[in-house]
C-alpha positions in Angstrom: 85.6 -8.9 45.3 82.3 -10.5 44.1 81.7 -11.9 47.6 82.4 -8.6 49.3 79.9 -6.8 47.0 77.4 -9.6 47.6 77.7 -9.3 51.4 77.4 -5.4 51.3 74.3 -5.6 49.0 72.8 -8.2 51.3 73.5 -6.0 54.4 72.0 -2.9 52.8 68.9 -4.8 51.7 68.3 -6.1 55.2 69.0 -2.7 56.7 66.4 -1.0 54.4 63.9 -3.8 54.9 64.3 -3.5 58.7 63.8 0.2 58.5 60.6 -0.2 56.5 59.3 -2.7 59.0 60.0 -0.2 61.8 58.2 2.5 59.9 55.3 0.2 59.2 55.0 -0.8 62.8 55.0 2.8 63.8 52.1 3.5 61.4 50.2 0.6 62.9 50.8 1.9 66.4 49.5 5.3 65.5 46.4 3.8 63.9 45.7 1.7 67.0 46.2 4.7 69.3 44.1 6.9 67.1 41.3 4.3 67.1 41.4 3.6 70.8 41.7 7.2 72.0 39.7 9.3 69.5 36.3 8.8 71.1 37.8 9.5 74.5 39.4 12.7 73.2 36.2 13.7 71.5 34.2 13.2 74.7 36.7 15.4 76.7 36.8 18.1 74.0 33.0 18.3 73.7 32.7 18.8 77.4 35.4 21.5 77.5 33.8 23.4 74.6 30.3 23.2 76.2 31.8 24.4 79.5 33.8 27.1 77.6 37.0 25.8 79.1 39.0 26.9 76.0 42.5 26.8 77.4 42.0 23.1 78.2 40.3 22.6 74.9 43.4 23.9 73.1 45.6 21.4 74.9 43.2 18.5 74.1 43.2 19.5 70.4 47.1 19.5 70.3 47.3 16.1 72.0 44.7 14.6 69.7 46.3 16.1 66.7 49.6 14.3 67.4 47.8 11.0 67.5 45.6 11.5 64.4 47.0 14.0 61.9 44.9 15.1 59.0 41.6 14.3 60.8 38.5 16.2 59.7 36.9 16.5 63.1 40.2 17.7 64.6 40.8 20.3 61.9 37.2 21.5 62.3 37.7 21.8 66.1 41.0 23.7 65.6 39.4 26.3 63.3 36.5 26.9 65.8 38.9 27.1 68.7 41.2 29.6 67.0 38.2 31.7 65.9 37.0 31.8 69.5 40.5 32.8 70.6 40.6 35.6 67.9 43.5 34.0 66.0 44.0 34.1 62.3 42.6 31.0 60.7 43.3 31.7 57.0 45.9 29.0 56.7 43.8 26.5 58.6 40.9 27.1 56.3 43.1 26.7 53.2 44.5 23.4 54.6 41.0 22.2 55.4 39.7 22.7 51.9 43.0 21.8 50.3 42.9 18.4 52.0 39.3 17.9 50.8 38.1 17.6 54.4 35.0 19.6 53.5 33.8 16.5 51.5 34.3 14.3 54.6 32.3 16.8 56.7 29.4 17.1 54.2 29.3 13.3 54.0 29.3 13.1 57.8 26.4 15.5 58.1 24.4 13.6 55.4 25.1 10.2 56.9 24.3 11.5 60.4 20.8 12.3 59.3 20.2 8.8 58.0 18.2 6.4 60.1 20.9 3.8 59.9 23.7 6.2 61.0 25.0 3.7 63.6 25.7 1.1 61.0 27.4 3.7 58.8 29.5 4.8 61.8 30.6 1.2 62.2 31.3 0.5 58.5 33.1 3.8 57.9 34.8 4.4 61.3 38.2 5.0 59.7 36.8 7.5 57.2 35.1 9.4 60.0 38.3 9.4 62.2 36.9 6.8 64.7 34.4 9.3 66.1 30.8 8.0 65.8 28.2 10.0 63.9 25.9 12.3 65.9 28.7 12.6 68.5 28.3 15.3 71.2 31.4 17.0 69.8 29.5 17.6 66.5 26.7 19.3 68.4 29.2 21.4 70.5 31.0 22.6 67.4 27.7 23.5 65.7 26.6 25.5 68.7 30.0 27.3 68.9 29.9 28.1 65.1 26.4 29.6 65.5 27.5 31.7 68.5 30.5 33.0 66.5 28.2 34.1 63.7 26.1 36.1 66.2 28.7 37.5 68.5 31.9 37.9 66.4 32.8 40.3 63.6 34.0 37.8 61.0 35.5 38.2 57.5 34.0 36.5 54.5 35.9 33.3 54.8 35.3 33.1 58.5 31.5 33.7 58.0 31.4 30.9 55.3 33.2 28.4 57.4 31.0 29.1 60.4 27.9 28.7 58.3 29.2 25.4 57.1 30.2 24.2 60.6 26.9 25.2 62.0 25.5 22.2 60.1 23.7 24.4 57.5 25.3 22.8 54.4 22.5 24.0 52.1 22.8 27.5 53.5 26.5 27.4 53.0 26.1 26.4 49.3 23.6 29.3 48.7 25.8 31.9 50.5 28.9 30.7 48.8 27.4 31.6 45.4 26.6 35.2 46.4 28.5 38.1 44.9 29.3 39.7 48.3 31.7 36.8 49.0 33.5 37.3 45.7 37.3 37.2 46.3 37.1 35.0 49.3 39.3 31.9 49.4 36.4 29.6 50.0 34.3 30.9 47.1 37.2 30.8 44.7 38.2 27.3 45.9 34.6 26.1 45.4 34.4 27.5 41.9 37.7 25.8 41.0 36.3 22.6 42.6 33.2 22.8 40.4 35.3 23.6 37.4 37.6 20.6 38.2 34.6 18.2 38.5 33.1 19.5 35.3 36.3 18.8 33.5 36.3 15.2 34.9 32.7 14.5 33.7 31.1 13.7 30.4 28.9 16.6 29.2 26.4 17.9 26.7 26.5 20.6 24.0 23.7 22.7 22.6 24.6 24.3 19.2 22.9 27.1 17.2 24.3 28.8 14.1 24.1 28.9 10.3 25.0 26.6 7.4 25.9 28.0 4.0 26.9 26.2 0.8 29.8 27.9 -1.1 27.6 28.0 -4.2 24.2 29.1 -2.9 22.6 28.9 -6.4 22.8 25.1 -6.3 20.0 23.9 -4.1 20.4 25.6 -0.7 21.1 29.0 0.6 22.1 30.1 4.2 19.9 28.2 6.6 19.6 28.0 10.4 21.7 25.2 11.9 21.2 23.7 15.4 21.9 20.5 17.3 23.0 18.7 20.4 25.9 16.4 21.3 27.4 14.2 24.0 31.1 14.9 24.6 34.0 13.4 26.5 35.6 15.1 29.6 37.8 18.1 29.0 40.6 16.7 31.1 41.7 14.6 28.1 43.8 16.0 25.2 41.9 13.8 22.7 38.2 14.8 22.6 35.3 12.7 21.3 31.8 13.7 20.5 28.5 12.0 19.4 26.4 14.6 17.6 23.0 15.1 16.1 22.4 18.3 14.0 19.5 19.7 12.1 19.3 22.3 9.2 16.0 24.1 8.7 15.7 24.6 4.9 13.9 27.9 4.8 16.1 29.5 2.2 16.3 26.9 -0.5 15.0 26.0 -4.0 13.0 23.1 -5.4 14.9 20.1 -6.7 14.2 17.0 -8.8 14.2 13.6 -7.1 13.3 10.2 -8.7 11.0 8.2 -6.5 7.7 6.2 -6.9 8.5 5.6 -10.6 8.6 9.3 -11.6 10.8 12.4 -11.3 9.3 14.6 -8.5 9.7 18.3 -8.0 10.2 18.6 -4.3 11.1 21.1 -1.6 12.9 20.1 1.5 12.0 21.4 4.9 14.7 19.7 7.0 18.2 18.3 6.8 19.5 16.0 9.5 22.9 14.5 10.3 24.3 12.2 12.9 27.8 11.1 13.5 31.1 11.1 15.5 33.5 13.9 15.9 37.1 13.9 17.3 39.5 16.6 18.3 42.8 17.3 19.9 43.3 20.0 22.5 46.2 22.2 21.2 45.9 25.0 23.7 44.5 25.6 27.1 44.7 28.1 29.9 42.3 29.5 32.5 40.4 31.6 30.0 40.6 29.7 26.7 40.6 26.2 25.1 41.3 25.6 21.4 40.4 22.3 19.8 40.7 21.4 16.0 38.0 18.8 15.1 37.1 16.4 12.4 33.7 14.7 12.0 32.2 11.9 9.9 28.6 10.8 9.8 25.4 10.3 7.9 23.1 13.0 6.4 19.5 12.8 5.2 17.6 15.6 3.5 13.8 15.2 3.6 11.8 15.2 0.4 8.4 14.6 1.8 8.1 11.5 -0.4 6.9 8.2 1.1 5.1 5.0 0.1 3.2 2.4 2.1 3.9 -1.3 1.6 0.6 -3.1 2.2 2.3 -6.5 2.5 4.8 -5.5 5.2 2.6 -2.7 6.5 5.5 -0.4 6.6 6.0 3.1 5.4 9.2 3.9 3.4 10.6 7.4 3.1 12.5 8.6 0.1 15.1 11.1 1.3 18.4 12.3 -0.1 21.0 10.3 1.8 24.8 10.7 1.8 28.0 10.9 3.8 28.6 14.0 5.9 32.2 15.0 6.7 33.6 18.2 8.3 36.8 19.7 9.6 36.9 22.8 11.8 38.0 24.7 14.9 36.3 24.9 18.3 37.1 27.6 20.8 35.8 27.4 24.4 35.7 30.0 27.2 34.7 29.1 30.9 31.6 30.8 32.2 29.6 30.6 35.4 31.1 28.0 37.8 31.3 24.9 35.7 30.1 25.7 32.2 31.6 26.8 28.9 30.5 28.9 26.0 32.1 28.3 22.6 32.3 29.2 19.0 32.9 26.7 16.2 33.7 27.1 12.5 33.5 24.1 10.1 34.1 23.2 6.5 31.6 20.5 5.4 31.9 18.1 2.5 28.8 16.0 1.5 29.0 14.0 -1.7 25.4 14.2 -2.8 26.2 12.4 -6.0 26.2 9.2 -3.9 22.4 9.2 -4.1 21.6 8.0 -7.6 18.0 9.1 -7.3 18.9 12.8 -6.9 18.5 14.4 -10.3 19.4 18.1 -9.4 23.0 19.1 -8.6 23.8 20.3 -5.1 27.0 22.0 -4.0 28.9 19.4 -2.0 30.9 22.0 -0.1 29.6 24.3 2.7 30.7 26.1 5.8 29.0 26.7 9.1 29.4 29.0 12.0 28.0 27.9 15.4 27.8 29.1 19.0 27.4 26.4 21.6 26.9 26.0 25.3 28.7 23.2 27.2 26.9 22.0 30.3 
């Protein structure tokens, strides 16, 4: 029985392996054919479009498409051809953007404008579907797209795709942001695209709000609070942040601080903290993100006291220094095309007693309310 099972297993393995080799060889044949025939097909199609032989152009596109599926230049030709033939292109446009072929096209236009475009064509021939940059087919499709914009009554998606295919990439980007294209597939896809890339990237925050000790009679009252931070991409559940925040002490009292051999009656103008914050994304949908956060850092409250050491030629500042910790909740809402606006509430604990030179007693506990912009 063991020998029979071994023989059957060996037979199945070789059968599967042979099938994989056949499939692999087929893929290689397709690649070779696509490489060898693409420029020839592009030459024929360019001539047919220029001569407005659209019935022949449709056949050439179908033949070429069988050789090179998912090719940007074929998909672009197919959309233009169907627009000329007054056919619905909604699905073709959705497929074009869904397969990220618009990035290939934009790169093609940018590289075609470069002085070294011939070397780029050679080095990235597979990426550009074996059709050289600045090919006559590109020019023919651009001319056809411009004629469609002039002569045809097009819907919003058709207008935008023709602006793009006419080679006016910058004009496309400007038009695509306009409110009169709101609701079009291309504008919504582009907005989602920008949102996706913003979630993939590191970002910055700008904060503004208020900082209030629980016992305002001990040192500080409610004061303006603002800051900046550098944060990790939103695609991750675990969030990290490096922050720097400032407190303008405009609503505070004088306090006693020992420095320069005496007890000084001082008034602080500024509080400063720097540190690290971490959070975990507990909720997210298209309209809202909720992140509980904790933070730990260093805080310094200025006293205005300083001394100059003549030997080292350095100036030493005497400030209240301590640990700054907080726990809070951050809520973000998407705005514009790639940004977020948010609200954050925090409880702060700063053990000011760590500074032995501070004579007055401060309230160690405080709360803050902040509004921030993520960019």
